[in-house]
Each structure stands twice: as structure tokens, then as C-alpha cells.
C-alpha positions, -999 to +999 in steps of 0.1 A: +017+135-050+056+135-054+061+148-018+036+126-001+035+089+012+004+068+012-004+048+045-026+019+034-041+004+067-068-017+050-075-039+021-106-018+012-114+018+013-141+030+035-163+010+059-192-010+047-195-040+023-161-055+018-165-060-019-175-025-026-146-013-004-120-034-023-134-023-058-130+014-046-095+007-034-088-009-069-101+021-085-080+046-066-048+027-075-059+024-111-063+061-114-031+068-093-007+047-115-018+068-144-008+102-129+026+118-137+033+127-101+035+097-080+039+094-042+074+087-028+061+055-010+031+033-002+035+018+033+011-010+040+002-020+077-026-039+095-049-054+069-033-033+041-006-058+039-031-081+023-030-060-009+006-071-014-005-108-020-015-125-053-052-128-040-057-089-042-064-072-073-047-042-058-014-059-062-013-057-098-014-020-096+011-019-068+035-039-090+031-014-117+037+016-093+067-002-080+081-005-115+076+034-119+097+039-089+074+041-060+086+022-028+060-003-018+066-013+019+050-038+043+050-036+081+070-064+092+049-068+124+018-071+103+032-093+077+043-117+106+009-115+123-009-125+091+018-151+082+022-136+047+061-135+042+060-162+015+028-148-001+039-111-011+041-107-048+051-069-045+068-047-020+096-052+007+092-058+043+100-027+062+098-014+098+078+013+117+111+031+122+113+035+084+077+047+082+085+073+110+115+085+091+095+089+058+067+106+077+090+132+090+100+140+055+068+137+035+032+144+041+013+113+050-021+106+032-040+077+051-061+052+033-084+030+055 
């Protein structure tokens, strides 16, 4: 995972029941944070930025990943759209240009 970035475009994993998808996404990050090799960054866009707020159980895992050195980034356009700037508990606001720069250096794994 160390030469990869994760593009998180949703607050759930997969399509179907929202509660199930949120639980699966939380499980993904619970397991990921226990790995020795971690991704370079997690870039959240679209509904993925909702995982960076206190209302998301995923935010607890993202906080831990950030403490372990993973850059947790939020698409500024998406944060502005959902009016979340004052509600973020993890990560820093970034740009699509930064994502493009990262994706030219690292393999992208998309979670949606």
C-alpha cells in the first residue's frame, strides 16, 4: 500500500443499503490502519468528505491513519458544496490539482 493513494468518493462502500455500506467502509479502514504498509494519502471527494466529520465513525480511523503519517485530504469544492469546513475533525482541505499531482506519482485505489 505504500506506493498507493486511496480516492474515497463516498461515505459508504458499495451500492445498496446505506447502513451496510457505511459498516463495510468502517471495517475497511479498521483493517487498513492495522497494516504495516499504509497508503501515502487518502483523498476524499464528493460524499467521501462526509467521512471527515464527527458524525462519521470512519473519521475515528482516519484520525489514527493521519497520526501514523497518512495524508488525509479533502476536496475543497466538495467541502464547500456540503458546507463542511467548520465540521471537519480530520484531514486538511486540498485541491484537485494536488490529487492530480499525487495520482501521477502513485497508483490510485478508488473506493466508492
